[in-house]
MIDOVO-244271 format. One record per atom (N, C-alpha, C): chain; atom name; x, y, z. Coordinates in steps of 0.1 Angstrom, whole numbers, plus 5000, padded with zeros to 4 digits. Layout:
<batis>
{"A" "CA" {X Y Z}} ...
</batis>
This chain:
<batis>
{"A" "N" {4900 4873 4884}} {"A" "CA" {4909 4883 4891}} {"A" "C" {4901 4892 4900}} {"A" "N" {4907 4895 4912}} {"A" "CA" {4900 4904 4921}} {"A" "C" {4900 4918 4915}} {"A" "N" {4892 4927 4921}} {"A" "CA" {4890 4941 4916}} {"A" "C" {4902 4949 4919}} {"A" "N" {4909 4946 4930}} {"A" "CA" {4920 4955 4935}} {"A" "C" {4926 4950 4947}} {"A" "N" {4936 4957 4952}} {"A" "CA" {4943 4953 4964}} {"A" "C" {4946 4966 4972}} {"A" "N" {4946 4964 4985}} {"A" "CA" {4949 4975 4994}} {"A" "C" {4964 4973 4999}} {"A" "N" {4972 4983 4996}} {"A" "CA" {4987 4982 4999}} {"A" "C" {4989 4989 5012}} {"A" "N" {4994 4981 5022}} {"A" "CA" {4998 4987 5035}} {"A" "C" {5012 4984 5038}} {"A" "N" {5017 4990 5049}} {"A" "CA" {5031 4987 5052}} {"A" "C" {5032 4984 5067}} {"A" "N" {5044 4978 5071}} {"A" "CA" {5046 4975 5085}} {"A" "C" {5049 4988 5093}} {"A" "N" {5052 4999 5086}} {"A" "CA" {5053 5012 5092}} {"A" "C" {5053 5023 5081}} {"A" "N" {5057 5035 5084}} {"A" "CA" {5058 5045 5074}} {"A" "C" {5072 5044 5068}} {"A" "N" {5074 5050 5056}} {"A" "CA" {5086 5050 5049}} {"A" "C" {5092 5036 5047}} {"A" "N" {5084 5026 5043}} {"A" "CA" {5089 5013 5041}} {"A" "C" {5090 5010 5026}} {"A" "N" {5085 5020 5018}} {"A" "CA" {5086 5018 5003}} {"A" "C" {5073 5014 4997}} {"A" "N" {5062 5018 5003}} {"A" "CA" {5048 5014 4997}} {"A" "C" {5046 5020 4983}} {"A" "N" {5050 5032 4981}} {"A" "CA" {5048 5039 4968}} {"A" "C" {5057 5032 4958}} {"A" "N" {5069 5030 4961}} {"A" "CA" {5079 5023 4952}} {"A" "C" {5074 5009 4948}} {"A" "N" {5069 5002 4958}} {"A" "CA" {5064 4988 4955}} {"A" "C" {5051 4989 4947}} {"A" "N" {5042 4998 4951}} {"A" "CA" {5030 4999 4944}} {"A" "C" {5032 5003 4929}} {"A" "N" {5042 5012 4927}} {"A" "CA" {5045 5016 4913}} {"A" "C" {5050 5004 4905}} {"A" "N" {5059 4996 4911}} {"A" "CA" {5064 4984 4904}} {"A" "C" {5053 4974 4901}} {"A" "N" {5043 4973 4910}} {"A" "CA" {5032 4964 4908}} {"A" "C" {5023 4969 4896}} {"A" "N" {5021 4982 4896}} {"A" "CA" {5013 4988 4886}} {"A" "C" {5019 4985 4872}} {"A" "N" {5032 4987 4871}} {"A" "CA" {5039 4985 4859}} {"A" "C" {5039 4970 4855}} {"A" "N" {5040 4962 4865}} {"A" "CA" {5039 4947 4862}} {"A" "C" {5026 4943 4857}} {"A" "N" {5015 4948 4863}} {"A" "CA" {5002 4945 4858}} {"A" "C" {5000 4950 4844}} {"A" "N" {5004 4962 4841}} {"A" "CA" {5003 4968 4828}} {"A" "C" {5011 4960 4818}} {"A" "N" {5023 4956 4822}} {"A" "CA" {5031 4948 4812}} {"A" "C" {5024 4934 4809}} {"A" "N" {5016 4929 4819}} {"A" "CA" {5009 4917 4816}} {"A" "C" {4996 4919 4809}} {"A" "N" {4993 4931 4806}} {"A" "CA" {4980 4934 4798}} {"A" "C" {4969 4938 4806}} {"A" "N" {4970 4941 4819}} {"A" "CA" {4960 4945 4828}} {"A" "C" {4961 4960 4830}} {"A" "N" {4951 4968 4827}} {"A" "CA" {4951 4982 4828}} {"A" "C" {4949 4986 4843}} {"A" "N" {4960 4985 4850}} {"A" "CA" {4959 4988 4865}} {"A" "C" {4962 5003 4867}} {"A" "N" {4955 5008 4878}} {"A" "CA" {4958 5022 4882}} {"A" "C" {4960 5023 4897}} {"A" "N" {4967 5033 4901}} {"A" "CA" {4969 5035 4915}} {"A" "C" {4960 5045 4921}} {"A" "N" {4958 5044 4934}} {"A" "CA" {4949 5053 4941}} {"A" "C" {4955 5056 4955}} {"A" "N" {4957 5069 4958}} {"A" "CA" {4962 5073 4971}} {"A" "C" {4951 5082 4977}} {"A" "N" {4942 5076 4985}} {"A" "CA" {4930 5083 4990}} {"A" "C" {4934 5097 4997}} {"A" "N" {4944 5097 5005}} {"A" "CA" {4948 5109 5012}} {"A" "C" {4964 5110 5012}} {"A" "N" {4969 5121 5010}} {"A" "CA" {4983 5124 5011}} {"A" "C" {4986 5135 5021}} {"A" "N" {4997 5133 5029}} {"A" "CA" {5000 5143 5039}} {"A" "C" {5015 5147 5037}} {"A" "N" {5017 5160 5036}} {"A" "CA" {5030 5165 5034}} {"A" "C" {5034 5169 5020}} {"A" "N" {5031 5161 5010}} {"A" "CA" {5032 5164 4996}} {"A" "C" {5024 5154 4988}} {"A" "N" {5024 5156 4975}} {"A" "CA" {5016 5147 4966}} {"A" "C" {5026 5139 4958}} {"A" "N" {5039 5138 4962}} {"A" "CA" {5049 5131 4954}} {"A" "C" {5045 5117 4952}} {"A" "N" {5040 5110 4963}} {"A" "CA" {5036 5096 4961}} {"A" "C" {5025 5095 4951}} {"A" "N" {5015 5104 4951}} {"A" "CA" {5004 5103 4941}} {"A" "C" {5009 5105 4927}} {"A" "N" {5019 5115 4926}} {"A" "CA" {5024 5117 4913}} {"A" "C" {5032 5105 4908}} {"A" "N" {5039 5098 4917}} {"A" "CA" {5046 5086 4912}} {"A" "C" {5036 5075 4908}} {"A" "N" {5025 5074 4915}} {"A" "CA" {5015 5064 4911}} {"A" "C" {5009 5068 4897}} {"A" "N" {5006 5081 4896}} {"A" "CA" {5000 5085 4883}} {"A" "C" {5010 5082 4871}} {"A" "N" {5023 5084 4874}} {"A" "CA" {5033 5082 4864}} {"A" "C" {5033 5067 4860}} {"A" "N" {5032 5058 4870}} {"A" "CA" {5032 5044 4867}} {"A" "C" {5019 5040 4860}} {"A" "N" {5009 5048 4860}} {"A" "CA" {4996 5045 4853}} {"A" "C" {4997 5051 4839}} {"A" "N" {5008 5056 4835}} {"A" "CA" {5010 5061 4821}} {"A" "C" {5001 5073 4818}} {"A" "N" {4997 5081 4829}} {"A" "CA" {4989 5093 4827}} {"A" "C" {4975 5091 4823}} {"A" "N" {4970 5079 4825}} {"A" "CA" {4956 5076 4822}} {"A" "C" {4946 5082 4832}} {"A" "N" {4951 5087 4843}} {"A" "CA" {4942 5093 4853}} {"A" "C" {4948 5106 4857}} {"A" "N" {4940 5115 4862}} {"A" "CA" {4945 5128 4866}} {"A" "C" {4950 5127 4881}} {"A" "N" {4958 5137 4885}} {"A" "CA" {4963 5137 4898}} {"A" "C" {4952 5137 4909}} {"A" "N" {4942 5144 4906}} {"A" "CA" {4931 5145 4916}} {"A" "C" {4923 5132 4916}} {"A" "N" {4923 5124 4905}} {"A" "CA" {4916 5111 4905}} {"A" "C" {4925 5101 4913}} {"A" "N" {4938 5102 4912}} {"A" "CA" {4947 5094 4920}} {"A" "C" {4946 5097 4935}} {"A" "N" {4945 5110 4938}} {"A" "CA" {4946 5115 4951}} {"A" "C" {4936 5126 4954}} {"A" "N" {4924 5123 4959}} {"A" "CA" {4914 5133 4961}} {"A" "C" {4916 5142 4973}} {"A" "N" {4923 5137 4983}} {"A" "CA" {4925 5145 4995}} {"A" "C" {4940 5147 4998}} {"A" "N" {4944 5160 5000}} {"A" "CA" {4958 5163 5003}} {"A" "C" {4959 5173 5013}} {"A" "N" {4969 5170 5023}} {"A" "CA" {4972 5180 5034}} {"A" "C" {4986 5184 5033}} {"A" "N" {4989 5196 5037}} {"A" "CA" {5003 5201 5036}} {"A" "C" {5012 5195 5047}} {"A" "N" {5006 5192 5059}} {"A" "CA" {5013 5188 5071}} {"A" "C" {5018 5174 5069}} {"A" "N" {5031 5171 5071}} {"A" "CA" {5036 5157 5070}} {"A" "C" {5034 5150 5083}} {"A" "N" {5022 5145 5085}} {"A" "CA" {5019 5138 5097}} {"A" "C" {5007 5128 5094}} {"A" "N" {5003 5121 5104}} {"A" "CA" {4991 5112 5102}} {"A" "C" {4979 5121 5098}} {"A" "N" {4970 5115 5090}} {"A" "CA" {4958 5123 5086}} {"A" "C" {4951 5130 5098}} {"A" "N" {4949 5123 5109}} {"A" "CA" {4942 5129 5120}} {"A" "C" {4949 5141 5125}} {"A" "N" {4963 5141 5126}} {"A" "CA" {4970 5152 5130}} {"A" "C" {4970 5163 5120}} {"A" "N" {4971 5160 5107}} {"A" "CA" {4970 5170 5097}} {"A" "C" {4956 5177 5097}} {"A" "N" {4946 5170 5099}} {"A" "CA" {4932 5176 5100}} {"A" "C" {4932 5185 5112}} {"A" "N" {4937 5182 5123}} {"A" "CA" {4937 5190 5135}} {"A" "C" {4945 5203 5133}} {"A" "N" {4957 5202 5127}} {"A" "CA" {4966 5213 5125}} {"A" "C" {4960 5223 5114}} {"A" "N" {4955 5217 5103}} {"A" "CA" {4950 5226 5092}} {"A" "C" {4936 5230 5093}} {"A" "N" {4929 5223 5103}} {"A" "CA" {4915 5226 5105}} {"A" "C" {4906 5224 5092}} {"A" "N" {4910 5213 5085}} {"A" "CA" {4902 5209 5073}} {"A" "C" {4897 5195 5075}} {"A" "N" {4884 5193 5076}} {"A" "CA" {4878 5180 5079}} {"A" "C" {4882 5170 5068}} {"A" "N" {4884 5158 5072}} {"A" "CA" {4887 5147 5063}} {"A" "C" {4874 5141 5057}} {"A" "N" {4873 5141 5044}} {"A" "CA" {4861 5136 5037}} {"A" "C" {4862 5121 5035}} {"A" "N" {4857 5114 5044}} {"A" "CA" {4858 5099 5044}} {"A" "C" {4850 5094 5031}} {"A" "N" {4839 5099 5029}} {"A" "CA" {4830 5094 5017}} {"A" "C" {4838 5097 5004}} {"A" "N" {4845 5108 5003}} {"A" "CA" {4852 5111 4991}} {"A" "C" {4863 5101 4988}} {"A" "N" {4870 5096 4999}} {"A" "CA" {4880 5086 4998}} {"A" "C" {4874 5073 4992}} {"A" "N" {4863 5069 4997}} {"A" "CA" {4856 5057 4993}} {"A" "C" {4851 5058 4979}} {"A" "N" {4845 5070 4976}} {"A" "CA" {4840 5072 4962}} {"A" "C" {4850 5072 4952}} {"A" "N" {4862 5077 4955}} {"A" "CA" {4873 5078 4945}} {"A" "C" {4877 5064 4941}} {"A" "N" {4878 5055 4950}} {"A" "CA" {4881 5041 4947}} {"A" "C" {4870 5034 4939}} {"A" "N" {4858 5037 4942}} {"A" "CA" {4847 5031 4934}} {"A" "C" {4847 5036 4920}} {"A" "N" {4849 5049 4918}} {"A" "CA" {4849 5055 4904}} {"A" "C" {4860 5048 4896}} {"A" "N" {4872 5047 4902}} {"A" "CA" {4883 5041 4894}} {"A" "C" {4880 5026 4891}} {"A" "N" {4874 5019 4900}} {"A" "CA" {4871 5005 4898}} {"A" "C" {4861 5003 4887}} {"A" "N" {4852 5013 4885}} {"A" "CA" {4842 5012 4874}} {"A" "C" {4849 5015 4861}} {"A" "N" {4860 5021 4861}} {"A" "CA" {4867 5024 4848}} {"A" "C" {4879 5014 4844}} {"A" "N" {4884 5008 4855}} {"A" "CA" {4896 5000 4853}} {"A" "C" {4895 4986 4859}} {"A" "N" {4901 4976 4854}} {"A" "CA" {4899 4963 4859}} {"A" "C" {4907 4960 4872}} {"A" "N" {4917 4969 4875}} {"A" "CA" {4925 4966 4886}} {"A" "C" {4929 4980 4893}} {"A" "N" {4927 4981 4906}} {"A" "CA" {4930 4994 4913}} {"A" "C" {4939 4990 4925}} {"A" "N" {4950 4996 4926}} {"A" "CA" {4959 4994 4938}} {"A" "C" {4958 5006 4947}} {"A" "N" {4952 5004 4959}} {"A" "CA" {4950 5015 4968}} {"A" "C" {4962 5015 4978}} {"A" "N" {4969 5026 4978}} {"A" "CA" {4980 5028 4987}} {"A" "C" {4976 5035 5000}} {"A" "N" {4977 5029 5011}} {"A" "CA" {4974 5036 5024}} {"A" "C" {4984 5046 5028}} {"A" "N" {4982 5052 5040}} {"A" "CA" {4992 5061 5045}} {"A" "C" {4999 5055 5057}} {"A" "N" {5012 5055 5058}} {"A" "CA" {5019 5050 5069}} {"A" "C" {5016 5035 5071}} {"A" "N" {5014 5031 5083}} {"A" "CA" {5012 5017 5086}} {"A" "C" {4997 5013 5086}} {"A" "N" {4994 5002 5090}} {"A" "CA" {4980 4996 5089}} {"A" "C" {4970 5004 5097}} {"A" "N" {4973 5008 5109}} {"A" "CA" {4963 5015 5118}} {"A" "C" {4966 5029 5120}} {"A" "N" {4972 5036 5111}} {"A" "CA" {4974 5051 5112}} {"A" "C" {4960 5057 5114}} {"A" "N" {4958 5066 5124}} {"A" "CA" {4945 5073 5126}} {"A" "C" {4942 5083 5115}} {"A" "N" {4930 5082 5110}} {"A" "CA" {4925 5092 5101}} {"A" "C" {4916 5103 5108}} {"A" "N" {4908 5098 5118}} {"A" "CA" {4900 5106 5126}} {"A" "C" {4900 5100 5140}} {"A" "N" {4893 5105 5150}} {"A" "CA" {4893 5100 5163}} {"A" "C" {4885 5086 5163}} {"A" "N" {4878 5084 5153}} {"A" "CA" {4870 5072 5152}} {"A" "C" {4875 5061 5142}} {"A" "N" {4882 5066 5132}} {"A" "CA" {4886 5057 5121}} {"A" "C" {4901 5057 5118}} {"A" "N" {4905 5045 5113}} {"A" "CA" {4919 5044 5109}} {"A" "C" {4920 5039 5095}} {"A" "N" {4932 5038 5090}} {"A" "CA" {4934 5033 5076}} {"A" "C" {4929 5019 5075}} {"A" "N" {4930 5011 5086}} {"A" "CA" {4924 4998 5086}} {"A" "C" {4909 4998 5083}} {"A" "N" {4902 5008 5089}} {"A" "CA" {4888 5009 5087}} {"A" "C" {4885 5012 5072}} {"A" "N" {4893 5020 5066}} {"A" "CA" {4891 5023 5052}} {"A" "C" {4893 5010 5043}} {"A" "N" {4903 5003 5047}} {"A" "CA" {4906 4990 5039}} {"A" "C" {4894 4981 5041}} {"A" "N" {4888 4980 5053}} {"A" "CA" {4876 4972 5055}} {"A" "C" {4864 4976 5046}} {"A" "N" {4862 4989 5045}} {"A" "CA" {4851 4994 5037}} {"A" "C" {4853 4992 5023}} {"A" "N" {4866 4993 5018}} {"A" "CA" {4869 4990 5004}} {"A" "C" {4867 4975 5001}} {"A" "N" {4872 4967 5011}} {"A" "CA" {4869 4953 5011}} {"A" "C" {4879 4944 5002}} {"A" "N" {4889 4949 4997}} {"A" "CA" {4898 4941 4988}} {"A" "C" {4909 4935 4997}} {"A" "N" {4915 4924 4991}} {"A" "CA" {4926 4918 4999}} {"A" "C" {4938 4928 5001}} {"A" "N" {4946 4925 5011}} {"A" "CA" {4956 4934 5015}} {"A" "C" {4970 4928 5011}} {"A" "N" {4979 4937 5006}} {"A" "CA" {4993 4933 5004}} {"A" "C" {5001 4941 5014}} {"A" "N" {5010 4935 5021}} {"A" "CA" {5018 4941 5031}} {"A" "C" {5032 4943 5026}} {"A" "N" {5036 4956 5026}} {"A" "CA" {5050 4959 5023}} {"A" "C" {5058 4959 5035}} {"A" "N" {5069 4950 5036}} {"A" "CA" {5077 4948 5048}} {"A" "C" {5090 4955 5046}} {"A" "N" {5093 4964 5056}} {"A" "CA" {5106 4970 5056}} {"A" "C" {5117 4960 5060}} {"A" "N" {5124 4954 5051}} {"A" "CA" {5133 4943 5053}} {"A" "C" {5145 4947 5061}} {"A" "N" {5144 4947 5074}} {"A" "CA" {5155 4951 5083}} {"A" "C" {5152 4945 5097}} {"A" "N" {5161 4948 5106}} {"A" "CA" {5159 4943 5120}} {"A" "C" {5146 4949 5126}} {"A" "N" {5137 4941 5131}} {"A" "CA" {5124 4945 5137}} {"A" "C" {5113 4941 5127}} {"A" "N" {5116 4937 5115}} {"A" "CA" {5105 4934 5106}} {"A" "C" {5096 4923 5110}} {"A" "N" {5102 4913 5117}} {"A" "CA" {5094 4901 5120}} {"A" "C" {5083 4905 5130}} {"A" "N" {5086 4912 5140}} {"A" "CA" {5076 4917 5150}} {"A" "C" {5065 4925 5143}} {"A" "N" {5069 4935 5135}} {"A" "CA" {5060 4944 5129}} {"A" "C" {5051 4937 5119}} {"A" "N" {5057 4927 5112}} {"A" "CA" {5049 4920 5102}} {"A" "C" {5039 4911 5109}} {"A" "N" {5043 4904 5119}} {"A" "CA" {5033 4895 5126}} {"A" "C" {5022 4903 5132}} {"A" "N" {5025 4914 5138}} {"A" "CA" {5014 4923 5144}} {"A" "C" {5005 4928 5133}} {"A" "N" {5010 4932 5122}} {"A" "CA" {5002 4937 5111}} {"A" "C" {4993 4926 5106}} {"A" "N" {4998 4914 5104}} {"A" "CA" {4990 4903 5099}} {"A" "C" {4979 4899 5109}} {"A" "N" {4982 4900 5121}} {"A" "CA" {4972 4897 5132}} {"A" "C" {4961 4907 5131}} {"A" "N" {4964 4919 5130}} {"A" "CA" {4954 4930 5129}} {"A" "C" {4945 4929 5116}} {"A" "N" {4952 4926 5105}} {"A" "CA" {4944 4924 5093}} {"A" "C" {4934 4913 5094}} {"A" "N" {4938 4902 5100}} {"A" "CA" {4929 4891 5102}} {"A" "C" {4917 4895 5112}} {"A" "N" {4921 4902 5122}} {"A" "CA" {4911 4906 5132}} {"A" "C" {4900 4915 5126}} {"A" "N" {4904 4922 5115}} {"A" "CA" {4894 4931 5108}} {"A" "C" {4886 4923 5098}} {"A" "N" {4888 4910 5097}} {"A" "CA" {4881 4902 5087}} {"A" "C" {4885 4903 5073}} {"A" "N" {4897 4908 5070}} {"A" "CA" {4902 4909 5057}} {"A" "C" {4912 4898 5054}} {"A" "N" {4914 4894 5042}} {"A" "CA" {4924 4884 5038}} {"A" "C" {4937 4892 5033}} {"A" "N" {4948 4885 5036}} {"A" "CA" {4961 4891 5031}} {"A" "C" {4965 4883 5019}} {"A" "N" {4967 4890 5008}} {"A" "CA" {4972 4884 4996}} {"A" "C" {4986 4880 4996}} {"A" "N" {4994 4886 5005}} {"A" "CA" {5008 4882 5006}} {"A" "C" {5017 4894 5011}} {"A" "N" {5030 4890 5013}} {"A" "CA" {5040 4900 5017}} {"A" "C" {5049 4903 5006}} {"A" "N" {5054 4916 5006}} {"A" "CA" {5065 4919 4997}} {"A" "C" {5076 4926 5005}} {"A" "N" {5087 4919 5006}} {"A" "CA" {5098 4925 5014}} {"A" "C" {5106 4934 5006}} {"A" "N" {5108 4946 5011}} {"A" "CA" {5116 4957 5004}} {"A" "C" {5129 4959 5011}} {"A" "N" {5140 4958 5004}} {"A" "CA" {5153 4960 5010}} {"A" "C" {5157 4975 5008}} {"A" "N" {5157 4983 5019}} {"A" "CA" {5158 4997 5018}} {"A" "C" {5173 5002 5016}} {"A" "N" {5182 4993 5020}} {"A" "CA" {5196 4998 5019}} {"A" "C" {5205 4988 5011}} {"A" "N" {5216 4993 5005}} {"A" "CA" {5224 4984 4998}} {"A" "C" {5231 4973 5006}} {"A" "N" {5235 4978 5019}} {"A" "CA" {5241 4968 5028}} {"A" "C" {5232 4958 5033}} {"A" "N" {5236 4946 5034}} {"A" "CA" {5228 4935 5040}} {"A" "C" {5233 4932 5054}} {"A" "N" {5224 4928 5063}} {"A" "CA" {5228 4923 5076}} {"A" "C" {5221 4910 5079}} {"A" "N" {5224 4904 5090}} {"A" "CA" {5218 4891 5093}} {"A" "C" {5203 4891 5093}} {"A" "N" {5197 4902 5098}} {"A" "CA" {5182 4903 5098}} {"A" "C" {5176 4903 5083}} {"A" "N" {5182 4912 5075}} {"A" "CA" {5176 4914 5062}} {"A" "C" {5178 4901 5053}} {"A" "N" {5189 4894 5056}} {"A" "CA" {5192 4882 5049}} {"A" "C" {5183 4870 5053}} {"A" "N" {5179 4870 5065}} {"A" "CA" {5172 4858 5071}} {"A" "C" {5157 4861 5072}} {"A" "N" {5152 4873 5071}} {"A" "CA" {5138 4876 5073}} {"A" "C" {5128 4868 5064}} {"A" "N" {5132 4867 5052}} {"A" "CA" {5123 4860 5042}} {"A" "C" {5122 4845 5047}} {"A" "N" {5133 4839 5050}} {"A" "CA" {5132 4825 5054}} {"A" "C" {5125 4823 5067}} {"A" "N" {5127 4832 5076}} {"A" "CA" {5120 4831 5089}} {"A" "C" {5105 4833 5087}} {"A" "N" {5101 4843 5080}} {"A" "CA" {5087 4846 5078}} {"A" "C" {5080 4834 5070}} {"A" "N" {5087 4828 5061}} {"A" "CA" {5081 4817 5053}} {"A" "C" {5077 4806 5062}} {"A" "N" {5083 4805 5074}} {"A" "CA" {5080 4794 5084}} {"A" "C" {5070 4798 5094}} {"A" "N" {5068 4811 5095}} {"A" "CA" {5059 4817 5106}} {"A" "C" {5045 4820 5101}} {"A" "N" {5044 4824 5089}} {"A" "CA" {5031 4829 5084}} {"A" "C" {5025 4820 5073}} {"A" "N" {5012 4820 5071}} {"A" "CA" {5006 4812 5061}} {"A" "C" {5004 4819 5048}} {"A" "N" {5005 4832 5048}} {"A" "CA" {5003 4840 5036}} {"A" "C" {5016 4839 5027}} {"A" "N" {5014 4840 5014}} {"A" "CA" {5026 4838 5006}} {"A" "C" {5035 4851 5006}} {"A" "N" {5048 4848 5004}} {"A" "CA" {5057 4859 5002}} {"A" "C" {5058 4861 4987}} {"A" "N" {5052 4872 4983}} {"A" "CA" {5050 4875 4968}} {"A" "C" {5063 4878 4961}} {"A" "N" {5072 4886 4969}} {"A" "CA" {5085 4890 4962}} {"A" "C" {5094 4895 4973}} {"A" "N" {5107 4895 4970}} {"A" "CA" {5117 4902 4978}} {"A" "C" {5124 4911 4969}} {"A" "N" {5122 4924 4971}} {"A" "CA" {5128 4934 4962}} {"A" "C" {5141 4939 4968}} {"A" "N" {5151 4938 4960}} {"A" "CA" {5165 4942 4963}} {"A" "C" {5167 4957 4962}} {"A" "N" {5177 4963 4968}} {"A" "CA" {5180 4977 4968}} {"A" "C" {5183 4981 4953}} {"A" "N" {5177 4992 4949}} {"A" "CA" {5178 4997 4935}} {"A" "C" {5172 4988 4924}} {"A" "N" {5164 4978 4928}} {"A" "CA" {5157 4971 4918}} {"A" "C" {5146 4980 4911}} {"A" "N" {5146 4980 4898}} {"A" "CA" {5137 4989 4891}} {"A" "C" {5126 4983 4884}} {"A" "N" {5124 4970 4885}} {"A" "CA" {5112 4963 4879}} {"A" "C" {5109 4950 4887}} {"A" "N" {5097 4946 4884}} {"A" "CA" {5092 4934 4892}} {"A" "C" {5083 4926 4883}} {"A" "N" {5086 4913 4883}} {"A" "CA" {5077 4904 4876}} {"A" "C" {5064 4902 4884}} {"A" "N" {5053 4902 4877}} {"A" "CA" {5040 4901 4884}} {"A" "C" {5040 4887 4892}} {"A" "N" {5038 4888 4905}} {"A" "CA" {5037 4875 4912}} {"A" "C" {5026 4866 4907}} {"A" "N" {5029 4853 4907}} {"A" "CA" {5019 4844 4902}} {"A" "C" {5006 4844 4910}} {"A" "N" {5007 4847 4923}} {"A" "CA" {4995 4847 4931}} {"A" "C" {4986 4859 4928}} {"A" "N" {4990 4869 4920}} {"A" "CA" {4982 4880 4917}} {"A" "C" {4978 4880 4902}} {"A" "N" {4981 4869 4895}} {"A" "CA" {4978 4868 4881}} {"A" "C" {4964 4865 4878}} {"A" "N" {4956 4859 4887}} {"A" "CA" {4943 4855 4883}} {"A" "C" {4935 4849 4894}} 
</batis>
């Protein structure tokens, strides 16, 4: 089994924290002591608190989330507004410490794949330095196909492997796009579709592709 996965999304507010929490619970239900890691939070620490809750309190909030900004914006913008430098090494060190203690770490990024952290580095660069396979959370709506294909293209260009896609249905109502996206993507991409999460779904069976 790999050491961990980097969870990204096709954009912001696609349900990364929700999906990551479901995956943490699924790993734990299967007997794997998985924990979540949110290297940086912007706006609030609600996402980090949700990940900690899914880890059954085995880690502290600061271990889950070492860097936090009050401004709800991309890390680079939050750094500029708050005038508090982003500690890149601390984000990497936090992941390493958790990996030394637990067999599985799920790292949740901020926003989409290439959200800027500094003028020189993006979330994609952090994923590269951590080095784990990437899971892409897809906002299952109109526009998802374009966003997913671009994200997968960029992941590959950074030399990382994609473990698969998880489509998240954000609304109860379904339309032609949300109904057909899974079938279309299965014909367009080579990576597996790990799951399709329906609106208000509150549990997830661990995908076979992540079991070992």
